[in-house]
C-alpha positions, -999 to 999 in steps of 0.1 A, spaced: 294 217 488 263 197 480 250 175 507 232 143 497 204 132 519 200 95 523 180 75 548 150 83 569 145 108 596 134 97 630 99 112 624 94 93 592 105 61 608 82 66 638 53 74 616 59 42 595 61 21 626 29 36 640 10 28 608 23 -8 607 13 -12 644 -23 1 637 -27 -22 607 -14 -52 628 -38 -44 656 -67 -45 631 -56 -76 613 -43 -99 640 -74 -108 660 -94 -121 630 -64 -139 617 -59 -156 651 -95 -167 652 -93 -180 617 -61 -199 626 -77 -215 657 -107 -225 636 -86 -241 609 -66 -261 635 -98 -274 650 -112 -283 616 -79 -300 605 -79 -320 637 -115 -332 631 -107 -341 595 -76 -361 606 -95 -379 634 -124 -388 610 -101 -401 583 -79 -420 609 -110 -437 623 -120 -447 587 -84 -460 583 -88 -481 615 -120 -497 600 -103 -505 567 -72 -518 585 -93 -541 607 -110 -555 576 -77 -559 558 -59 -576 587 -91 -595 598 -82 -584 634 -92 -559 660 -78 -525 656 -79 -504 688 -79 -466 689 -68 -452 723 -77 -416 730 -57 -391 751 -64 -354 756 -35 -344 734 -31 -374 711 -45 -407 700 -29 -440 690 -40 -469 669 -27 -505 670 -36 -540 659 -48 -561 689 -37 -596 679 -51 -614 709 -26 -617 738 -53 -616 764 -69 -645 783 -76 -674 760 -61 -656 730 -87 -629 731 -79 -592 724 -70 -574 756 -74 -537 745 -38 -531 755 -8 -527 731 16 -556 739 52 -556 728 46 -578 697 15 -558 685 20 -534 656 13 -497 662 -4 -482 632 -5 -445 641 3 -421 669 -12 -387 661 -6 -356 682 -34 -330 683 -25 -295 669 -16 -268 694 -47 -256 714 -69 -285 703 -77 -314 725 -100 -344 729 -123 -341 759 -115 -376 774 -136 -369 804 -167 -369 782 -159 -402 764 -183 -430 773 -175 -460 753 -192 -490 769 -162 -512 776 -133 -488 783 -140 -450 782 -109 -439 763 -107 -467 737 -128 -480 708 -120 -510 685 -131 -522 652 -134 -559 644 -125 -578 611 -158 -566 596 -151 -529 603 -177 -528 630 -171 -516 666 -188 -545 684 -188 -529 718 -209 -499 708 -247 -501 712 -257 -465 706 -239 -437 688 -208 -426 708 -195 -390 707 -158 -380 706 -157 -343 715 -128 -323 700 -124 -286 710 -102 -256 713 -106 -225 734 -133 -210 712 -153 -239 695 -159 -275 697 -169 -303 672 -181 -338 678 -172 -369 659 -197 -397 663 -193 -434 657 -224 -456 656 -228 -494 661 -223 -501 624 -191 -482 622 -205 -451 605 -184 -421 614 -200 -386 612 -189 -351 621 -214 -330 640 
């Protein structure tokens, strides 16, 4: 009677699992750091391009476009002037069009405590010429994760820069 061996022994299986565990232990930390860094960079790129979009939309609509910052997200809307005397009131009213609501990637947030826009700390707006009329000096929007941080600056002429 010939016995055919098929499958793995417990020792072979344990050895294979141990080798995979050692390789995973060596590879995972750099991968996780790389993944966190890519999330932060992606969030900064999205924020920069969305601020540029707000400028373009303000010019196209010839209206104020307001960007409201939260720690985990930011929204953008057209402020058509429902405030006192028909002036923009910085708040999204029921009849005002929301352009964007973007959630930040996991682990990345905007430091709203550091925002210092002159009129309202967590909001910036662009007028029909694409200029943020309330900014007198460059304003910094800090974006960070647990390891690193980046800063997006907006100057009084509407120039957006990543630092």
